[in-house]
N, C-alpha and C positions, 0 to 999 in steps of 0.2 A: 457221388459232385462228381458234376465233370464242368473243366475250368480250359475257358477259353483265352490263348494269351494272344494278344495283337498289338503288334509292331506297325506304325505311323507308315506311311508314304517319305523316303528323305529325299528331298528338294535337288534341285541341277545346283551343285555347290560346287568349289574347287579340290573336296573332297572325293564326290560321289562317284566322280571317273565314269559318268554312263557312258559319252562317248568310247572314253579307254574300252569297258566292259564287252562293247559289241566284237574288238578283234580277237577277244577268248570265249565266246558264248555264253557269257556272265550276265544275267539278272542283277546280281547287285554285289556291293562287292565285302559288306560283312556281315554276316548273320545278326539277330540281339544278344548277344552276350549276359545282357540283366538276366531277359526274362527265361534263358535259357536256365540260368543259374538258379532262379526263383522256383522254376521248374522241378529244380531236380532238391527243392528246402519242401516241395505240397508232400502232406503223404499219399504213398506211392498206391492204397490202391483209387485215389481220384480217374478222372479220365480227363487227362490232359489236349491240348490239340494248340496247333502256334498258325498263325497268317501274319505272314508278314507281308503288308502290301508293297511293297516293293519287287517282290516275290511273283503275288499272284491275288486276286481279288477276293475283300468280303465277301462274304452270299448269306443269304437268307439262310439257308440251314446250316450253315455254318453258329448265324446268336441261336438259331432255334435249339440246338444239342447242347447247346450251354447253360448251365447253373449261375456263375459267375461271370464276368469278362473283367478280365487283369490286361492293362493299358501300361507299355513305359513310351519311354523317348527322350532325346533331349532338346535344345529349347529348339534349336532349328526344325523341328518335326512339329512344334507345337499347331499349327494350322491345319496337318494331318489329323492331331491326337483330336483337338477340336470337332471335326468332321465323324471322328469315330464315336466322339462321345455322345453326336448325337443321333446316329444311326441306331445306336446302342439304347441311347433314352424311348425313340420313338419305337422298338423291339420291345420297351417293358425289360431290359435286362440291366441289371446290379453291374452298376462298375467299379473296379477299385484299381488304382492310380500308384504309380510310383517312377522314383526313376528321377535323374538332374533337373526336368522339367517341371517335372510337381514339386518337386523337392524348392525348386526357386522361388517356380511362382504359383503354388496351390489357387490362389484368388483368380487367376486368369484362365480356371476351368471350370463354371460352373456345370453343375448335372454328374461329379463326379460321387459317388457316393460313400464312399471309403478312401481316405489319402492315406496310404500305407508307405511312410515314407520317410529319409535319411538310408539309411542300410540296414537293410534287409535283415541281416543275422541278427539285430536285435529289434527291428519294430514287427517284423512280418508273425514272430510266432504269440506277441503278444494279440496278434488280429486274430489270429486262429482260433488262439483259447476264447476269443470274446466271441467269435464265429460258431465253435463247439457249441459255449455255450445259450449261443442266441440273445446278445448282447453284444453287437461289432458294433463300435465308438467311429464316428466323423473322421476323425483325425488322428492318425499315431505319428509320433515323432519322437526322438531322442537325438543329446549331442553325445554320446557314448561312443566311442570310438574301437569298434569290437577286436578282438584276436581273432583275422579271418582261417587260423591254422584246422579250421571246422568245418571251412566252408566245402559244397560238394561239387563232383564234378559236373558240369552242365550236362542236359541233357539233350545231346548232340540227337535222338534218336528221332524228334519233333523236326530235325530239318532234312530237307533235301538237300544234301553240303553239294551239290554238283551246279544249285543255282549262285553259288557263292565264288570270289576268287579267290576270298583268305579266309581264313579259321582265326579268331579269334580267342586269346586268354589272358588269363589277368595272376601278375605277378606279386604284385604286391597295393600297396594304394597310403597315400597322401604324400607331401613332398617338402622338402626338409628349407624350402626356399617361400617366401613370400613376395612376390611379383605384387603393385598393387592393383592391376589389372586380371588377375588370373583368379577366378575361382575351386578352384583346385579344393585351397587351404580351408572353402567354407562347406567344399562337398564331403572333406577326405582328412584333412588336417593336417599340421603338421610334421608329424612325426609319423614316417614311415614305418607301416605294417605288412610283413611279407608270410606269404606260403612256407611251408615246408619246400626243401627237396623234391620229395617224395611225393607231395601234393601235384604238383610241379611236371611229376614223370607222369602222376597217374591220368592226369590233362592230359599232356601229349600223347600218352598209351591208348587212352579212350579215342580220342581223333584217329593214330594208326590205325587202331583193328574196324574203325567205320570205314575204312581204305581208303583215308585223307595220306596224299604223300605232294603235296606243295608249298604254301607258303603261311607262313603261320604268325600273328602279329600278337605280339605280348601286351596288351594297351593302357600299361601301368603311364601316369599321367608323366613319370619321371623315373624310368628302371632302375639307376642308380641311386637312387635316394636314401640308398641307405646301403654304398659300394662296401663294405665289411660284407653282410649277408648275401650279398651275391656272389660274390667270391666267394664267396663256400657254397654256392648252391650250383655256379656253372660247370665245377668238375664232373658234377655227378649231371648235367644234361652232355657234357659233352662226351661222358662215356654211352649214354644214352643215343646220342645220333650213332656213335660210332658202331653200337652192333646192331642198328639197324638199319645202318646203309645211307645214314643221314636225309632221309624222306623230306627233312622240313628247311626248310632257308626262314629266316626272323627276320623282323622289325619288330621297334621300338618308340620311341621315345625318350629323350634323354636331357639331363642339362650340360653346356658347353664344359664342365671343368671335368667332364667323360675325357677330353683332349688332354689333360694332367694325367692320364695314369694306362701308364704303358700297359703295364700287367692286365688291369680292367679289359683294355684292346682286345690285346691276343688273347685272353679268354672266351672273349665275345664273336671272336673272329675265329675260334679254334669253334664255337658252338653253332659254327653256320650264322649266326648273323650279317646279312651282306644289306642292310638300310637301320638308321637314323634319322631318328624328326628332329630339330635342333631349334628351341628358339631362340634364335640371334635378333631377331624383332630391327634393329637398328646400328647403324655406323655412328652416331650422334654420341658422344658420352654424358653431354648433358640429361637428354632422353631415359638414358639410363638407370642416371642416377637417379631421375626425376621419379621413375618406375618402381625404385628399390630394385631394379637385376642385377644386382651387386656380383653376381656372377662373371655378369659376362662384361665386367670390368673389371675383372684379373689379369687378362690375357687376350693379345692381339688375335681376336675375330674369323681374319683370316687365315692364320697358321692353325687356331682351332677345327675348322673345315678340313686343310689339306692335309694336316695331322691324321683324322679318321679316316679321311679316304683314303689315306696311304694303308691305312690297318684292315681295308677291306669293306669298308663302309660306306655307302653311297648315303651324301648327305641328302637331305628334305631339311627347309628351311622354311621359315615362321616370318614373317619382317610386318613392321607395325607403320604405321604416319599415323599425324592427329597428335601428336602427346603436345604439351602448353610451349615445351622449349621448342618444339620443330618450331621451322623459319620456313618460308616458299624454298629457300635452298633444298629441303630434306628430300623433295622426289628426285632431281637430278643425283645427288649422292648416292640413293638409295638403289636407282639405277644401277650407278658407276662399280657399288659395292657388291652388287649381286651379279652384275658380268663379271669382275676381278675375281671373286670367290668361287666359280663354275658351277653355284647353286641348280642345276634346273628344274627341280621341283621347289618353286621359291613363291607360295603362300602368302602374297602382301595382303594386307587390310589395313581398313579400319579401324582407330582404338574402337573399341566399342565397351561400355559402362556394361557387365551381367551383374545383377541384382545380388546386392547385399556384397559384392566385394567394399575392398577400402577406397579405390575409384569411383565406386556409384556411391557410396557416403559422400567420401568428398564435394563430387561432383553435384549431390544432392543439397548440400551444407551451402552450397557457392549459388546457388538455381539457376542451375546449366541445364541437368536431367529432362530431358523433352519428351522419352519414351520408353517403353519396354523395348527391352534388343529385340531384335530379329533374329539371335543366336549364330548369325551366318556374318564375321564378320569381314569380310568380302560381296556382300552382296548392293557395297556401294551405300547404306542406307546407316545414318546417324539418328544418335539418342542421347546425345550432348551438344548444348555449343562451342564448337570450338574457340579455341585465340586466334587462328587466323583468320576465320570465318569460314562456313559451312564451304559456297560456290567455290572459293581458291583451295579448298582441303580435296573439294570431289574433284573439280579440273585435273589436279595436280595427281591424283589419285590414279586416275579414268587414263594421265600419260604415262605414269611409272608402267599400269597391264598392258597399254598400246604398244608399250618399248618392249619390256619385257619377252614378251609373247609376241612379238612381231618374228617372221621364222628366223630373219639371221641373224638378231638378237638370241633367241632360245637357241638354233643347232651351234654358234660361236658358245655357248654354254656347254651343252653337250661334249665339244670338242674340247673347252677346258676340264671339264668333269673328267676323261678320259684321261687323259695328260695326267694330273693327278694320283688318277684309281688306278689302286692296285687289288684287282679281285682275287677273294681267298674262297667262297664259299660254295660248296658243292652243291650241283644239281642236277638231276636229272631231266633229261630231254622228254617234252611228253608231247601227244599228240598236237594235244592242246595249242602247245607252245610252236610247236611249228606251223598247223594253220594260221596263229596270231602274224607269224613271219611273213606269210603269204599275204596275207590281209593286206598287211602294211606296203606292202611292195604295191599292190596291185592299188590298194585308197591312195599312198603317202608316196610310194615310190613311180605311179604314172597321173595319178585325175588329181594332186593335190598343186600347190603351188609353191609349194617347201617342194617338188622333187627332185630339182639339182641341188640343193641342200642336203637332200637325202643321201640321195648315193653322193653324194664329195662327203660325206660324213661315214658315210659304211664303207667306204675304199681306203682313206684314211685309218678308220680303227682298224681293218683287216689284216692292213702293211704296218702298222705302228704297236697295237696296242688288241691286238685279237682277243684276247680272253675277257676283254671288256666289251662286244661286240654286242651280247646278248641286251646288254645293261644298255649299252646306246640303241637298241633298235626300240625296246621298253618304253625310254623317256623319248623317241619320235610320236611312237602312241600317245602316250601322254599328251604332249604338247597336242595331240589333233583339239584334246577335252580342254586342257588349257587354254588354248587359242578359243573356241567354241565360248568357252565363261568369261574370259573376257571379253571379247563382243557381245556377246549377253549384258555386261555388265554397261558397255559406254553406251546404248542402246536404250538402260535403262536411267545413265545420268542424262542424257540426249532428253529425252522424252518430259524427263521432269524439269527443265531447265525452262 
């Protein structure tokens, strides 16, 4: 049995980093962790091949080789997934689909032969048994939240690691919070389930043995969902990093209550975490209450950001406009807040109603749901009727993007970040890093309209916070991508008006 895994193209979004990837000669930010993990769950004697359309094209000979085609992806990739499905249908191939996009909207993907949805530890064995018996069903679903202590190490041999900027691993699933707009509790539940420390170390060792020595993204939607277990795991991770010469810098996602736990922040710093994404959402208290983001109401968000930065971790932030509680003042309020806290990587999105979330159900009951979501809350599209009016919201959103990603404001945030940041991560300077710096000097320092701001930032950082200089240059490179995305969204908005 030959299994072809196909991962759809990822469109230009805030998180695609396509412009920034050119500086480090990479094709994509991350490989498809879900498909690599599923590959490791299939019989060892089956043939396996992965085509990531972000890396290379799907060829006729790939399809000719395959007995089954497995497809996975996120909602933002659904257009690409539909193209793959059509191509496979034309080639007469049997299609097996699973993952977040298909679990959320299976009805949106006609042409799929077998849906293996929810968590593969439960539903994949059911499909494989039926396949073996010649009786595979159309749909496999389960609300069971399995223990993930038997989940295998991803099958890294299926990819060319040199094509990717960062490697992903998963430590836990689930989040204890229930924000109205978030679909994590739909996909993974509210009770965090974690792997053992031996599993984590085995996955890191597998990456190390494949020759990887760079960034590793722990993709948990809330890494600290079970802080007690994380604190038990991190000392083992710290020891492994020390014994191996700190080959990996780590990044992850967490909730803002991380800033309340000095022990946890110190352990993460010692384990070589240097970035963490926080869902900051909004400085508007009424909007936080509206969406049930109660963890953000307990302390000053600006202080949270600065505390985490001072523990050696750069904060990347998610922000939202379009809550029912938002007035037209929210746009200027968000701009001032983002500038004040110095979060350079500020992902500002429009509120979106993901399928089957509490928000989705509420808006549907109110008759305000318009269409399916694009899966990208930064593309300027709306799938519901906002209380402040569609035109007002979109114009205000574009104003936020135009402002915070204008060169002056963006570099001001880098400078504010550098002043608060106390880097602790240990990293090995690679030839790729050196080339990225040289390219940034050439493309930004010479040929961009940000060149004066770039050099001012370089000089100031070198003389005042020299250890933060690599981070500052990296943020300048990211800025190239963010400015491109902001302009793209603004032009789309102008075209639709």
